[in-house]
C-alpha positions as CSV (number, residue, x, y, z in Angstrom):
1,M,78.1,82.9,86.0
2,L,76.5,80.4,88.4
3,Q,73.1,81.7,87.4
4,E,74.0,80.9,83.8
5,E,75.1,77.4,84.7
6,L,71.7,76.9,86.4
7,T,69.9,78.3,83.3
8,H,71.8,75.8,81.1
9,H,70.9,72.9,83.5
10,L,67.2,73.8,83.6
11,G,67.0,74.5,79.9
12,Y,65.1,77.8,80.1
13,E,65.8,81.4,81.0
14,R,64.9,83.1,84.2
15,Y,61.2,84.3,84.2
16,Q,60.5,82.3,81.1
17,K,57.4,80.1,81.2
18,R,58.4,76.5,81.8
19,E,55.5,74.8,80.2
20,H,57.7,72.5,78.2
21,H,60.7,72.3,80.4
22,G,59.7,69.6,83.0
23,S,58.9,70.0,86.7
24,N,62.3,71.3,88.0
25,S,62.6,75.1,88.6
26,R,64.8,77.6,90.4
27,N,64.7,77.6,94.2
28,G,66.6,80.6,95.4
29,S,70.2,80.3,96.5
30,S,72.3,79.4,99.5
31,T,75.3,81.2,100.8
32,K,78.6,79.3,100.7
33,H,81.8,80.4,102.4
34,L,85.0,79.6,100.6
35,K,88.4,79.9,102.2
36,G,91.3,81.6,100.4
37,E,94.8,82.6,101.3
38,F,93.5,85.9,102.6
39,G,90.3,85.0,104.4
40,S,86.8,83.7,103.8
41,I,84.6,84.8,100.8
42,A,80.8,84.5,100.9
43,I,79.1,83.7,97.6
44,D,75.5,82.9,96.7
45,V,75.1,79.5,94.9
46,P,71.8,79.1,93.1
47,R,69.8,75.9,93.6
48,D,67.0,74.0,91.9
49,R,63.9,72.6,93.4
50,E,64.8,69.0,92.8
51,G,68.4,69.3,94.1
52,E,70.0,68.1,90.9
53,F,72.0,71.2,90.0
54,E,75.8,70.7,90.4
55,P,77.8,73.8,89.6
56,L,80.9,73.3,87.6
57,L,82.6,76.4,88.8
58,I,82.3,75.6,92.5
59,A,81.6,72.0,93.5
60,R,78.9,71.2,96.0
61,H,81.3,70.4,98.9
62,Q,84.2,72.6,97.8
63,R,85.5,74.7,100.7
64,E,88.4,76.5,99.0
65,F,88.3,78.7,95.9
66,G,91.1,77.5,93.7
67,D,93.5,80.2,92.7
68,L,91.3,83.3,93.2
69,E,94.3,85.3,94.4
70,G,96.3,84.3,91.3
71,K,93.4,85.4,89.1
72,I,93.1,88.7,90.8
73,L,96.9,89.3,90.6
74,S,96.8,88.4,86.9
75,L,94.0,90.9,86.2
76,Y,95.9,93.5,88.1
77,A,99.2,92.8,86.2
78,R,97.3,93.3,82.9
79,G,96.4,96.8,84.0
80,M,92.9,96.5,85.4
81,S,92.1,98.8,88.3
82,V,91.0,97.4,91.7
83,R,87.5,98.7,91.1
84,D,87.4,97.1,87.6
85,I,88.6,93.8,89.1
86,R,85.9,93.9,91.7
87,E,83.2,94.5,89.1
88,H,84.6,91.8,86.8
89,L,84.5,89.2,89.6
90,Q,81.0,90.3,90.5
91,D,79.8,89.8,86.9
92,L,81.6,86.5,86.3
93,Y,81.3,84.7,89.7
94,G,78.8,86.7,91.7
95,L,81.5,87.5,94.3
96,E,81.0,90.5,96.5
97,L,84.6,91.4,97.2
98,S,85.6,94.7,98.8
99,T,88.1,97.0,97.1
100,A,90.1,96.8,100.4
101,F,90.4,93.0,100.1
102,I,91.6,93.3,96.5
103,S,94.0,96.1,97.4
104,R,95.5,93.9,100.1
105,L,96.2,91.2,97.5
106,T,97.6,93.6,94.9
107,D,99.8,95.4,97.5
108,R,101.8,92.1,97.8
109,V,103.1,92.5,94.2
């Protein structure tokens, strides 16, 4: 999802020639550690060469990830398996959460 935000910001798809898209381009990513109720989560936040990209999902100086636990519990309550939740969060947010971490959260229900 963060990659999609960057694509929207830059105005062109990844690996697309940027002839008509200005001088700004992708510039890798940086790892950000966000604190939650059950520990720290590392995510990769993409960046652009000119430093103009401001993700909407996770702000530049944000140190806590909103209600991640609530979102996980909501998905679990709707019948998703721990593995499905892990894959869903990976697809949407790029989060690499272990099934053990998600299980600890869902065991509280």
